[in-house]
C-alpha positions as CSV (number, residue, x, y, z in Angstrom):
1,L,40.6,16.4,-23.9
2,V,41.6,12.7,-23.9
3,N,44.7,13.5,-22.0
4,E,42.8,15.4,-19.3
5,A,40.2,12.6,-19.0
6,A,43.0,10.0,-18.6
7,L,44.6,12.2,-15.9
8,V,41.3,12.5,-14.1
9,A,40.7,8.8,-14.2
10,A,44.2,8.1,-12.9
11,R,43.7,10.5,-9.9
12,R,40.5,8.5,-9.2
13,N,42.4,5.2,-9.2
14,K,40.4,3.9,-12.2
15,K,41.7,1.2,-14.6
16,K,39.6,2.6,-17.5
17,V,38.6,6.1,-18.6
18,E,34.8,6.5,-18.3
19,L,32.3,8.9,-19.7
20,V,32.2,10.8,-16.5
21,D,35.9,11.5,-16.7
22,F,35.5,12.9,-20.2
23,E,32.7,15.1,-19.0
24,F,34.8,16.4,-16.2
25,A,37.7,17.0,-18.6
26,K,35.5,18.8,-21.1
27,D,34.3,21.2,-18.5
28,K,37.9,21.9,-17.5
29,V,39.1,22.4,-21.1
30,L,36.1,24.6,-22.2
31,M,35.3,26.5,-19.0
32,G,38.6,26.5,-17.0
33,V,39.6,24.9,-13.7
34,E,37.2,25.1,-10.7
35,R,38.3,27.8,-8.2
36,K,37.4,25.8,-5.1
37,T,39.3,28.3,-2.9
38,L,37.1,31.3,-4.0
39,V,34.5,32.0,-1.4
40,M,31.5,34.1,-2.4
41,N,29.0,35.5,0.1
42,D,25.3,34.7,-0.1
43,Q,24.4,37.9,-2.0
44,E,27.0,37.3,-4.7
45,K,25.8,33.7,-5.2
46,V,22.2,35.0,-5.6
47,V,23.3,37.6,-8.1
48,T,25.4,35.1,-10.0
49,A,22.6,32.6,-10.1
50,F,20.1,35.1,-11.5
51,H,22.7,36.3,-14.0
52,E,23.5,32.8,-15.4
53,A,19.8,31.9,-15.3
54,G,19.1,35.0,-17.5
55,H,21.7,33.8,-20.0
56,A,20.3,30.3,-20.0
57,L,16.6,31.3,-20.4
58,V,17.3,33.7,-23.3
59,A,19.4,31.0,-25.0
60,T,16.7,28.4,-24.8
61,M,13.9,30.7,-25.9
62,L,15.5,32.0,-29.1
63,K,15.4,29.7,-32.2
64,N,18.8,30.5,-33.7
65,S,20.8,29.6,-30.6
66,E,22.9,26.4,-30.1
67,P,21.7,23.8,-27.6
68,L,22.2,24.6,-23.9
69,H,24.7,22.1,-22.4
70,K,25.3,23.3,-18.8
71,V,24.8,26.2,-16.5
72,T,26.9,26.6,-13.4
73,I,27.7,29.1,-10.6
74,I,30.9,27.3,-9.6
75,P,33.7,29.8,-10.2
76,R,36.0,28.7,-13.1
77,G,38.9,30.7,-14.4
78,R,38.1,34.4,-14.0
79,A,34.3,33.9,-14.1
80,L,32.0,33.5,-11.1
81,G,29.6,31.4,-13.2
82,L,29.2,30.2,-16.8
83,T,26.5,29.2,-19.3
84,L,27.8,26.8,-21.9
85,Q,26.2,26.0,-25.3
86,L,27.5,23.2,-27.6
87,P,26.9,23.1,-31.3
88,T,25.4,19.9,-32.8
89,E,27.9,20.0,-35.7
90,D,30.9,21.8,-37.0
91,K,30.2,25.2,-38.5
92,Y,32.5,27.6,-40.2
93,T,30.2,30.5,-41.1
94,Y,27.3,32.1,-39.2
95,G,24.2,33.9,-40.3
96,K,23.0,37.4,-39.3
97,R,20.2,36.0,-37.2
98,Y,22.6,33.8,-35.3
99,V,24.9,36.7,-34.4
100,E,21.9,38.8,-33.3
101,T,20.8,35.9,-31.1
102,Q,24.3,35.7,-29.5
103,I,24.0,39.4,-28.6
104,A,20.6,38.9,-27.0
105,I,22.0,35.9,-25.0
106,L,24.9,38.1,-23.8
107,M,22.4,40.7,-22.7
108,G,20.4,38.2,-20.7
109,G,22.7,38.3,-17.6
110,R,22.5,42.1,-17.2
111,V,18.7,42.1,-17.8
112,A,18.2,39.4,-15.2
113,E,20.1,41.5,-12.7
114,E,18.0,44.6,-13.5
115,L,14.7,42.6,-13.1
116,T,15.6,40.9,-9.8
117,Q,18.2,43.0,-7.9
118,E,18.1,46.4,-6.3
119,D,21.4,47.2,-8.1
120,I,23.3,46.0,-11.1
121,T,26.9,44.7,-10.8
122,T,30.1,44.6,-12.7
123,G,29.5,40.9,-13.6
124,A,28.2,41.8,-17.0
125,G,31.4,43.6,-18.0
126,N,32.7,40.8,-20.3
127,D,29.2,40.3,-21.7
128,L,28.8,43.9,-22.7
129,E,32.3,43.9,-24.2
130,R,31.6,40.9,-26.3
131,A,28.2,42.1,-27.4
132,T,29.6,45.4,-28.5
133,D,32.4,43.7,-30.4
134,L,30.0,41.5,-32.2
135,A,27.8,44.4,-33.2
136,R,30.8,46.4,-34.4
137,R,32.0,43.5,-36.5
138,M,28.5,43.2,-38.0
139,V,28.7,46.8,-39.1
140,C,32.4,47.2,-40.0
141,E,33.4,43.7,-41.2
142,W,30.4,41.5,-42.2
143,G,28.1,44.1,-43.9
144,M,25.2,43.0,-41.6
145,S,23.7,46.4,-40.8
146,R,21.7,49.3,-42.4
147,L,24.9,50.8,-43.7
148,G,25.0,48.1,-46.4
149,P,27.5,45.6,-47.6
150,L,30.6,47.6,-46.9
151,A,33.7,47.1,-44.8
152,Y,34.9,50.0,-42.8
153,G,38.4,50.3,-41.4
154,S,41.4,48.7,-43.2
155,K,43.7,46.5,-41.3
156,E,47.5,46.8,-41.4
157,E,50.0,44.3,-40.1
158,P,52.5,45.8,-37.7
159,V,56.3,45.3,-38.1
160,F,56.7,42.9,-35.2
161,L,55.2,39.5,-35.3
162,G,52.8,38.3,-32.6
163,R,50.9,41.5,-32.3
164,E,47.3,42.0,-33.3
165,F,46.5,43.7,-36.5
166,A,46.2,47.5,-36.3
167,Q,43.1,49.1,-37.7
168,R,43.1,52.3,-39.6
169,A,40.0,54.5,-40.0
170,D,39.4,55.1,-43.7
171,Y,36.0,56.7,-43.4
172,S,34.7,60.2,-42.6
173,P,33.6,61.5,-39.2
174,D,30.0,61.4,-40.4
175,T,30.4,57.7,-41.2
176,A,32.0,57.1,-37.8
177,E,28.9,58.5,-36.2
178,Q,26.6,56.3,-38.3
179,I,28.7,53.3,-37.3
180,D,28.4,54.2,-33.6
181,R,24.6,54.6,-34.0
182,E,24.3,51.2,-35.8
183,V,26.4,49.4,-33.1
184,Q,24.2,51.0,-30.4
185,R,21.0,49.9,-32.3
186,L,22.1,46.3,-32.7
187,V,23.1,46.0,-29.0
188,N,19.9,47.7,-27.8
189,E,17.8,45.4,-30.0
190,G,19.4,42.4,-28.4
191,Y,18.8,44.0,-25.0
192,Q,15.1,44.5,-25.7
193,K,14.8,40.8,-26.8
194,A,16.2,39.7,-23.5
195,V,13.9,42.1,-21.6
196,A,10.9,40.7,-23.4
197,I,11.8,37.1,-22.7
198,L,12.8,37.5,-19.1
199,T,9.8,39.7,-18.2
200,E,7.3,37.3,-19.8
201,H,8.9,34.3,-18.1
202,R,9.9,35.8,-14.7
203,A,8.7,32.8,-12.8
204,V,10.9,30.5,-14.9
205,L,13.9,32.8,-14.2
206,D,13.2,32.5,-10.5
207,K,13.0,28.7,-10.6
208,I,16.2,28.2,-12.6
209,S,18.1,30.5,-10.3
210,H,16.7,28.7,-7.2
211,D,17.8,25.4,-8.7
212,L,21.3,26.8,-9.4
213,L,21.6,28.0,-5.8
214,E,20.6,24.5,-4.6
215,H,22.6,22.4,-7.0
216,E,25.3,24.8,-8.2
217,S,25.3,23.2,-11.7
218,L,22.5,22.2,-14.0
219,D,22.7,20.4,-17.3
220,G,20.8,21.6,-20.3
221,E,18.2,18.9,-20.1
222,A,17.2,19.9,-16.6
223,V,16.7,23.5,-17.7
224,Y,14.7,22.4,-20.7
225,A,12.5,20.2,-18.5
226,T,11.9,23.1,-16.1
227,I,10.8,25.4,-18.9
228,E,8.6,22.8,-20.5
229,A,6.9,22.0,-17.1
230,M,6.2,25.7,-16.4
231,T,5.3,27.0,-19.8
232,G,4.1,24.0,-21.7
233,R,6.5,24.8,-24.5
234,D,9.0,22.4,-25.9
235,V,12.1,24.4,-26.5
236,R,14.6,21.6,-27.1
237,P,16.5,22.5,-30.3
238,A,16.5,18.8,-31.5
239,R,12.7,18.8,-31.7
240,R,12.3,22.2,-33.5
241,A,10.9,21.3,-36.9
242,S,11.6,24.7,-38.5
243,T,14.9,25.7,-37.0
244,P,16.8,27.6,-39.8
245,A,20.4,26.3,-40.3
246,P,23.0,29.1,-39.9
247,T,24.5,30.1,-43.2
248,V,27.1,32.6,-42.8
249,D,36.3,30.4,-34.1
250,S,38.6,32.3,-35.3
251,A,40.7,31.2,-38.3
252,K,43.0,33.3,-40.4
253,D,40.7,33.3,-43.4
254,A,37.5,34.9,-44.7
255,T,35.6,33.8,-41.6
256,A,38.1,35.2,-39.1
257,G,36.3,36.6,-36.1
258,A,33.1,34.6,-36.4
259,P,31.4,34.3,-33.0
260,G,31.3,30.6,-32.3
261,V,29.7,29.6,-29.0
262,P,32.2,30.4,-26.2
263,P,30.9,30.1,-22.7
264,V,28.9,33.0,-21.5
265,A,30.1,34.3,-18.1
């Protein structure tokens, strides 16, 4: 991060590295390089704006989410837009409610498209994949489902180094069906939370998407201010008196595979 900030400052012919350089470097490190050569048509921009606004609005309305830092429709890396949340402190384990909240946030983009567009797009592909993976980990690895505190599927290390661990099914076909039903239930519950929030606050969703189309990027404070002005609710995490602290990214220990807060595309 410091190296990137120094390079940015040097390109701008500065003698000192300033906060704005660190901010630019942070976005590059966390979200990828801006793809300035990628040209989206107006309809794609509109869909992307509503998609990211959906993520952002769901993230701000749920208590167990991390603070919203930035929302952008500037293409970065492989994503056409990103919603970034930053934790207020280092965390190594995450609670069940936190993981359920992450699934709902991931569903926010698809739900926003369904509510505002005539047709849904492939833009939610990565969101659906990550949400399904989180739900399956809740069931098979973390014991956070109705199937109880059990781990399903043993992992075996392959002969060649550098490959991911192979997973072997050590449960019956009937258990596999129950796992599939639980995964579907967890994802659908997150989907319904997103539907309830975005339907209730449709006007706010429209406003955030309009601001994104106008400015391309919004910081978290701007989104919080919009929500507060339109709903009368203070949703800033720092002011929540009763926000529960998560109790339960990826390290090779007992917490491997915990969700963390990666940018939501």
